[in-house]
Every structure is written in C-alpha cells, then in structure tokens.
N, C-alpha and C positions, 0 to 999 in steps of 0.2 A: 268468291273465292278465290285465292290464286295460287296455282302450282307452280313449283321451278324447279328447272334444273341447267346449272351452270357446267362450263365444259370446256377445257381445253381441251383433251383426251379422254373424260371421264367427265359423270355428271353426280350429281347431288339432286336432294328435293327439299325445298323448305313448303313448310304447310301440310295441313290433313284434310283430308274429304270429311265431311259430316252426311249421315245417311240417317234420313227419319223414316219414320212407320206411317203407314196409310192405312186408314180406319174405311170403312164402308160396311154400310148397311142398314139396314131398321132397328126400332128398339129393341125388339125382343129376339128380331133372326138375323141374324150380322153375320159378315166372315169379317176376320181382324186379321189382318197382315201386321205381323210386326219381329221386332230382334231378338225382343226378349219378353218375359211373359210381365215384365213389372212394367213394361207399357199396358198392359190391361186394367189396370189400378189395381184396388180392392177385390178380391175373391166375394161371392154371393157370399159364401160360407166355408170355413174351414172344421178340416175333422182330425182333432190331435191327439186321439185316442185308437189303440187297434179293439176289434172284434166286431163281434152284429150290431146292427143298428137298421133306423126304418127305411124301407124301399125308397126308391124313386119314385114309385108308382102314383101318379094322379097327386104329388106333390106342386105346394105354388114355393118359391121363394121368391123373395124380393116382388117385382114386377111379371115377371115370368110363371104363369098356370099352368100347370099339368106339365113340369119339366122334360117328361119320359119323354113326350113328343116334338120338343125343342130339341135349337141348336143347344150345344153344350159346350164345356172343356174342363176336365179334370186334369190335375198335375199333381206328382210327387216327385220328392229325391229319396232316391233309394241306391243304398250299399249294398251292389250284388256280390255275392261268396261265393269262389271256384270251388267245386265238389263233383258228385258222384251221382244225388241224387235224380231219378230219373221221372220223379211226380212232379206234377203241374200246380208251384207251389201260387196260390192267388196273393196276387197283390192288391186289388179290388174289385169286388163284383156286386152287383146289383139284379134283382130279379132272379128268372130261374131258367131251366130247359126249354122251356117255352117259350118264353119274351124276356129276355135277358142280355147281360154284359158282362163279361169275365175279363178281366188281365191278370194272367200269369208268367211265372219264371220257372223256365225249367234250367234247371242245375247242369245236368248231367249233355243238353244238347245248348247250354249256353243263348238259350234263346227268351227274346221275350215278346207273349206274343196277344193282342185284342179279339176274342170272338164274342160277335153279335147274332144271336139265337131270337129268330119271329116268326110268323106265319103259321101258329101250330107246332113249331119247334122246328120246323121241317125245312125251313132256310136257314144257313148259317154265312154270316161272313165272316175271313179271318185275315190279317195280317199280323206277320212276324219279323221278327228282326233278330241276326245274330249278331248278340254281342261281341265287340272287338277287344282281345285281350287288354286291351288299356282300359275298358270299362268295368269289365271284371275288379281290374285290380286299384284303380286309383281312386278310390271312396265315394262319395255322394255321386249320383247321377241322376240329370232331370228327365224322368218319362212324363211324355202329357200326351192324353188320347183325347182327341176332339171330333166329336159327331157335327155333320150335317143333314140335316132335316131335310134340305130338298133334296141331293142326292142319297140320301138314306144308307149315310157309311161312314165309319169310323177311320179318323187318319191317325197315327202313329209315330210320333216324335220322341229322337231319344239324342240329347246333348244339342238341342235345337235343330237338328236334322231329320226332315222329315225321312221316314222308312216304309211310306205308302201307306196306301187304304183299304178296307177291309175288300175281299174280294169273294162272291158268292162262291160257294164251295158244292151247292146243292141246284138240282133243277128249279129247285122253290124259288121266287122272288122275294127281296125282306122287304119287310113293312115300317114303317116310320113310327117306332114307337122300342124304344132301348129298355123297357124296364116293364117286368111283370109284377106282382104282389111279393114275391117270394125277398125275404128279408136281404138287406144289404150286407158288406162287410170288406173291413177293411184288415188284412193282413190273415184274415179266416174266410171262409167260406160260410154266408149266414145263411138260416135254416136248412134246407136238405137239397136242394139245388143249385147248379149253375151253369150258362151257360159255356158250351153247347158242343154237340155230337153233328147236328142236323139230322135227329132222329128221335127230338124231342127225349133226348137221356143225355145226364150229365158227361160234362167236360171226363175225356178218360182218366185215368191218375190223378184224378182232382185231389188237393191236400191244403192247408195250410201250409203260409208262405214258411213257420216254422224259422230255422235258424240258416236256412236259406241265401238270405239277403234281409238288412234291415232297412223300414221305412224311417227318414228322419221326420220324426214324430214334433219337431220344434216349428219347420213349416208344416208338418201335417198332408192331409188332403184337400186340394184348393180345388175349388170346383166355380167357375162362370156359368150360369146358368144365362142361355140363353146366347151364347156366343161361340161359336163354330172360329178356332183360333188358327189360323198358316202360321206357324213358326216359318222365318228366314232368316239365318244368319247376314250379316252383312258380309258381302263380297269386298275383300280390301282390292282394293286397284294395286298393281303391281309400281314399287317404287318407278318414278320418271326421272329417265337416266337416258343420257345421249349415247349411243351407242358405237356408232363408228364413226370417223372422220376422214372423208377423202381427197385427197389434194390433186387434182389435173390444172390439165391444161386452160382449164374454162373458169376455174376458182376452186373453193372447198364445199366439199357435199357434207352435211351431215344428216343420219339418222337417229330417230331416236324410240322408245317403244310406248308411240303412244294410242289410245285408244281410236278404234274403226270409230269413224262418224265427228270424233271432238275435234277442236276446233283449237289450235296453238299459236305463236308468236314468238319468234326469234329476236333477239337481242344481241347487242354486241357492246364489248366494250377495252379500252386499253388497259387497265387500273381495278377494274374490280369495284370502283364509284361509281364512276358517270356510265349510265347505257344508253345505248341508242336501239332503237328500233326498226328491223331491217325487214320486217313484214306482220300485219297481226291476223290473220286471216289464212293460215294453212290448215287445211283440213285431213287429220290423217286418216288411212286406208286401212285396209287389213292386215297389212306389212307393217303398221306404225308410221310415222311421220318422217317427213324428209323435206329439205330445204338445201340448195343451191346459193350460197356467199359468191357475188361475183362482184367484178368492177365496181363501183363505189361503194360497196361493200367493203372490199378489203381491206385490212389498214394494214400498211409496214408496221415493223415489228412484232411483240405479242400483241396479240388477241383472243380476247374472252369470249365465247358464245354460250348465250342463255336462252334454255327453252321453257316458255310458260302458257300454262293452260288456265284459263279461265272457268269460273262456274256459277 
C-alpha cells in the first residue's frame, strides 16, 4: 500500500491505511480482538424483548456448554437520558447476589457499572464508566461487557473503548462463575436478587431501568457464547505531510511526520508528472523522518519533493 505526500512547502497524502482484526483462541474459549462487533459474526443468540427470562446458569448455547463458566460477550445499544434519579437501573442481569452479574445505569451519577458477585456472595468485582455529556445526549451508545474465564474478570466497553476490567473490592477472591440460578432480566432485575454488594445482598438502590434509558430492541441484547472480546478502535495515523523545508549551503533538508520505525522513500520531480527516486530506505525516528537533498539530487528551477511510505 502506498502513502504519499508531495510538496514544495506543504504536503498532501494519497491513499489510506487498512486495518484488520486479529482473531486468536480456541473453539469455545477465545479472546477476539476486533474493531467492531460485526467482525464477530452473528451472535449466538439475541433477546429483543425486555423483561424476565431464564437464568444462564448451566445453560448450553450452541456448542458451548455451561455458559456461565465460559468466556462471554454481551452487547446492547442504549440511549441514556439525563436526569437526577439516584437508583441503579438494571440494563441486564443474571443470577443473584450470591453468584451473578448486573449491568446498571445510575442517572444522577451518569455512570454505567458492571458488578460480579461470586464465592458465596462475598466476592465482588466492579468496573464503572463515567459517561460523557455526548454519550448521554447523543442517542444510541454501544455498551459491551465481556468475560474472560481465565482471568475471572469482566471488561466494560463504551463506544468501542475499554473502560477497564472488574477489580475485586473485597478480601475474598472471585470465582469462575457468572450466574447463579436466579432469573435473568433485560431492563429489569429478574427474580428477587441481583449482584451485588459483596456481602451476599442486592446491589444498593437497585431498580428497573424505567425511563432513565432506552434499550434499542431492534438490535436487542446480543450474546456471543464462549467468546471474550477485546474491542479496539482502529488508530488513525496522522496525515502524512512534509513539515519543514530548510535550505542551507549543503542543500535542502526536508522533514515529515513519519512514524517511528517506518521506512519511507523520497522522490523528486520538476513537473509533477515524471518522478525520480532519491532514496528508498529512510527509517523514521521518534521525531519523524528527514532527508537532505544534495549534489545531483538538486535541480535548477522549480523542484517538487514527494515522500512515500510503503506497507
């Protein structure tokens, strides 16, 4: 792939970078690094109605048995509504205060949290994200929570960005089980209990989601059984451009915003149609790339210089 910048005193870039996802892992226990959920393929199942439904405890989904002890990824699109309600409105939950997971929205605090109770209800892992004003006022926001059975932790992603993983908040270690026998719920807490306070009791101020937020039921609650997802938005490389042109007795030095360790070429033209290669192996450093045009590299009259990156 070719990246170019052509310049007398300023630069332009032609071409674009292509980023690909990396998928690794075993058939039913894998970590998948993707830039979007679409890269995961179809979900194992989708729930398109709010309310109470069966627990995930000891369930088999597809070829994944006892899903509550395996890797898992859940996702919803949700429209958060600003307000002053201080309850923890349930987005989704399964199991109870002894063994279970709940994902909730606190309107007054403008936070989304994942709680994981286990080990007799005395272990509690928590991760919380503070929503931005844009995330509250901008319509549907993608919220993803993914479980890594090998690490016994949940990772929360909001708008494709990791908000961190659940950290144990008690002296008791978490165990590899994310759902007890209590019912599950979407937009409500199913049954009588939901994780958790770390003392085998309900999450404080727990309530149904109500009118504090709206889950997009067209896409619904998507569940990929046996898959621990790591979302990573593609990093956009800055536009490749020549930054400075300095003329001295020795010649003309150009610098550009090269990426450390990447290899570049410098080309010269007098008419922007015919190009002559001056150097094909310039490795940029931490400060970018630079090249001295000297001797036969210089031509009389108007001269254009072009920097190219090949991947």
